[in-house]
C-alpha positions, 0 to 999 in steps of 0.5 A: 500500500505504501509503494502504490501511495508513493507511486501515485504521489510521484505520478501526480507530482509529475503531472503537476510538474508537467502542467506547470510547463505546458503552454496554454493557448486561448482560442476564440471561435464561432458557435457553428457546427464545424467549429464544435466538431473540431473542439470534440476532435482535439484529443488528436492534437493534444496527443501530438502536442501534449506540451500545449493546453487549449482553452475555448471561448465559443461565441455566437457570430456577431458577439465574436466579431465584436469581442475579437475586433475590440480585443485586437484593436486595443491589444488586449492579449485575451486570445492567442487564436482568433476566428475571423473572416475574409473581411477582417483579414486584409484590413488587420494585416495591413494594420500589423495586427495579425502575424504572418503564418510561415511556420505551418510546417513542411507537410502543410502544403499551403500551395494546396489551398484553393487560390481564390481562398488564399488570395482573400487571406493574403497580403503581399504574398503572405498568408495571414490566416488559414481557412477552416472552411470556405464558400461561394454562391451558386444557383440551386434550382428545382429540376422538376420545375425547370422540365415543366417550364420546358427549360434547361438550366445551363451550367453558366446561366445569364440573369436574362435566363434566370428571369426567363425561368423565374417567370415560367416557374412562378406558380402563386396559386400553388405557393411557388415562387420562381426565385428566392433572394435575400432581401433582409438588410445588413452588410452580410445579408442583402448587400452580400447578394447585391454587391456580388450581383452588382459586380456581374452588371459591371458596377462597383462601390468606388472608382479608382479614387474612391469616389462612390458609384451609386449614381452610375448606370451600372447600379441602376440597372442592377437594383432595378433588375433585382427589385423587378425580378422579386416583385414579379417572381419572388416571395411575399415579405421578401424584404425580411428574408435572409439566408435562414428564411429562404433556406426554409422556403426552398426546403418546403418546395417554395422556391423554383430557384435560390442563389446563395451560399454553397454551403447551403447544398447540403441542407437542400439536399438532405432528405431528412430536412428538405422536401425537395432533396432529390429534385435539386440541381446546381449551376454557377451564379448568373452573369451578363457576358462582362466577364464577372459572375455574381457570386461571392467568396468567404472563408472562416479562418484561424489567425494569430493576433500580433499580440500573443506571447505564444505564437509558436504554439498557436501556430501549431494549432492552426496548422492542425486545424486546417490541415490535410490530416484534420480532413482525414481525421473528420471523414474517418469519424463523421464521413466525408460529407462533413469534412469542412468545405472550400479550402483545399484543392486535394479535397475536391480531387478526392473520389470519395468526397465527390461521391459523398457530395454531388455539388463538390464540382460546382462549389469548387468552380464557383469559388474559382470564378471569384477573384477578391483582388479583381472583384469587378469589371472595372478597376477598384481600389479595394479587395473583396468580392461581396464587401470592400475591405475598409474599416468603414464598410460594416457601418456603410454596408448596412446603411446601403442595405436598409436603403435597398431593402426599403426599395424592395419593400416599396417604401422607396423607389430605386432612384431615391434609394440610390440617391440616398446610398450615394449621399451616405457613401460620399459622407462616410468617405469624406469623413474618413479622409479617402476623398475631399 
């Protein structure tokens, strides 16, 4: 008994000594399914890195953005790893708020990251955040309703075709809307869709000298087409519909087409939740023949704030969570369909993933069709496809979103909405010192 007690005492002392030497890192992350799954799988990381302890701070998306923005701007130092989006990365990197990720390991294979995704997370050729999952947007449509309309959806449709198909699919007597699109106000809601759409119409937020462009004909064409399309073929109350509302409508069989995030494909094709799961087809976001499609680009990514004192341990974790090894780990535990999508070219070359995700090729094609460094037809001074990577965009984007949502609701005209958007943007850019 004394020997056993002595042995246990020695083990406890050893454990305490080890714990004292282990480095603890704090990770701020969003409370979505992929991130929750990652937390459950971290035993794989700690086994390989027993000298690193992980502390999690898991937050709702809007709260996460607020907390990490405040912490990094004030150099608070609460977090060693942050989950941030494609919008923040170029802004924060230029402020020297993020560390470049140049020690991810010899087997990490940075070149395997899909170029369009890597481009949005890089500044001057250096990667400042590693993508955990990525997405673009595309057309999801009812193949049965398309057949009934006597039409065939092209892999790369035009906006004119979308309008033609929507007109023929709309059957209000039976509760079917030809098309469902975001109308809810917000820089990440209706303006994500409308900014991406405007790129395909030749519009841009600002010219090369940061002068707002809402008074130009390209924006008039974009917003007028959108409002007319939604009034003729969209659901009632569309100005209140965002991603989740349109997802529910599509799953209930009330939309002929839905243009939204590629991540939605797994939801609309899930027979447990979608009444039209076996009838869904996919196509690239529409264009107007000008060289740009109306699709966006986004990634939830892991970054390391410059203020951390534990950069090496933090980068070990970032490397693990965004590696090929992690994708294989998820596949072994949860199946290939649940591997975080949209980040690595090798995933889309994997026959097992292709079999598990019939929408895989169209997702990759959609991501590759977006270029965050050249998002529009005409030259622009900013980076970002469905957003403008400047600090002022969150507030300005939401203001413009409210104006355009009001136009969709019939509370103002398209011309009035555009004039007010031009005035708001001019005031913001003047105050910010972009223009005089």
